[in-house]
N, C-alpha and C positions, 0 to 999 in steps of 0.2 A: 705524281698524283694529279688527276684531272682537276680542272678549275672548279667544276660543279661539285665534285666530291670534297675538295678542300673547303669550298664555301660552306657546305653543309656541316662539315666537322667544326669549322671555326664558329659557326652560328651556335651549334650545340655547346661548345666549350664556353662561348661568351654568355649564354643563358645560365650555365652553371655558376659562372663567376658572379653574375648579377644577383643570383639568389642568395649568395653569402655576402652580407653587407660588410663584413670585415675585410673583404677583398677589394672593395671599391676604391680605397685610397691607392692601393697598388695598381689597379687598373688605370686610374687617373694619371699616375706617374708614367706608366708605360705608354699610354696614349700621348701624353705630353712630350715624351722623348721622340716618339714616331713623328708627331706633327712638327717638332722642332727640326728633325732631320729632313723632312720634306721641304720645309721652308728654306733651310740652308741650301738644299740641292737646287731649289728654284732660283734662289739668289745667285748661287754660283753659276748656274746656266745663263742667267742674264748677264753676269759679269764677264763670261767667256765669249759672248757673242761678239764677232768681229765688228769693229766700228768702221764706218764708211768715211773716207776722206772726201774732199771736194771733187776729186777726180773720179770717184765712184769705185775705186779699187778697195778691196777689203784688206784689213790688216792681217799679216801673216804672223802666226805665233809658232814657235818651235815646241816640240814635246818637252824639252828641258825647261822652258819657261813655264809651261803648264805644271810640270812636276814641282818646280820650285814654289809656284803660287800655292798649290795644294799643301805642300809641306809647311809653308809659312802660315797658312790659314788653319789647317787641321792637325799639324804636327806629325804627319806621315806622308 
């Protein structure tokens, strides 16, 4: 689905949800989960940036280290 078509569909769906006040709490929960996921992703991205030593070389991390870190943090 093209981005513009998807945006229009989501906008229409969102307007329908806003019209029904009983759905607002559900919407708040969904948005909260999406925002939390975004914040966690941003935090993880910052944590995974290689640190620079005094010599200017970047730290090398293996794929196994990355998988272990994600498993420890998220359980998968």
